N, C-alpha and C positions, 0 to 999 in steps of 0.2 A: 798387797801394797807394802812398800817400804816406808816406815814412818820415822824420819830423822828426828832426833832430839836435839842436835846442835850441828854446826858446820864451821869449818875453818879452812882457810887456804894453807897449803904447804908449798913452800918455795925451796927449790934445791939450789943452794948458793955455796960459793967458795969460802965465805968468811962468816962463820957463826958469831964470832966475837964482835964484828961490825954490826950484825943484825941485833944482837943483844944490847949493845951500847945505844944504838940509835933508837930502838923502840921503847927501851925502858927509860932513857933520858928525855926524849922529846915527846913521847906519847903516853907515858905513865903505865906501860905494860909491866907485869911482873913475871918473873920466871917461875913456871910451875913444873917444868921438867928440863933437865939438861944432862947430856952425857957428851962424849967426845965427838959424836957425829950427828946429834939431834938436839934441837932447842925448841921448847914449846912455851909460848908466852900467852898470858891472859890479862885483860883489863878488868877493872872493877865492875864495868858494865856487862861483862860476860863475853865480849869480843875476844876471839882466840886467833892466833896465827902460829904456824910452825915453820921451822927452817931445818933443812937437812943437808949434810955434805953430799956432794956427788960420788958416784961410783961405789956406793956401799954394797958390800958383798951379800948382805942379807936381803937386798931389794931385787925385784925383777929388772931386767934390762930397760924397760919403759920408764923406770923411776931413777935411773942413774945419771941422766944428762943434766948438767948445770942450767939453770934458767938463764935465757939469753936476752931477756928484756922485751921481747915482743909478744903481743897477743894477750897480755893479762894486765888489768888494772886493779889494784887493791884499793877499794873505795872505803874511806872512813868518814862517817857522818858525824858532824859537830853541830853544836847549838849556835855558834857564832863564828862564821867563816872569816869575818873581818879580823876578830881578835886572834884567830889561829894563824891567819896570814901575817899579821903584825909580829907574832911570836916567831914564825918561821923566818921572816926577814931578819929579825933581831938576832937569831941564832946562826945566821948564814947558811941555812939549809939550801939544798940544790932545787930551787924553784924554776921549773921550765915553762909553766903556764901561769901567767899572773892572774890575780883575783878578778873574777868576772861573774856577772849574772846572766843566766841562760834562759831563754823563753820557755823552755820545757819544765822549769821549776827548780832550778839549782843555782846557788851562788857557790862558787868553788875556785880552787887553784890546785895545781899539780906539782908534785915533788918526785925526785928520784932518790932512792935510798942508797947507801954505800955499796950494796950488792947489785944495783941497777934495777930494783923493783920500782915500778911506777905506782905512786900513790895519788889518789884524787881525794882531796879534803873537801867535803861537800856539806852545805847547809841547804835543807829544803826551804824553798820560798814558793810564793804563789805563782803558778804557771800562767802563761799568757792564755787567752781564750781559746786559741786554736789547739792547745795541748790538754786542756782540762778534760775533755771527753776521754782521753786515754787513761785517766786515773780511776781506780775503783775505791770505794769506801773502805 
């Protein structure tokens, strides 16, 4: 068995500077490693995310293509989605899904970062009865 100790998404993006500015300024991430082609950020809670420039010669071909925006959602769980939404609005962030509560047990809204990464800012709420059986303790 492989026993992971941590996990983080790694996005291949054209603008490391935009990723750094966005996630440190709006989400409180700190830079834990940075060079000319890679940026690794971590939050005080232990959440991590990496960003890498495309076409790095040290990487296999499968890891050279820039992220195109489809097929991945970077979800960030918060204690208060309403407060996070008010902050996102006040900062003029690119909100493409407005704040809403979902029957499956989420209150959330969605953003697009400057590199086109989709973020879903989520607060866990009580799910409707038809979804409760799907949750495990």
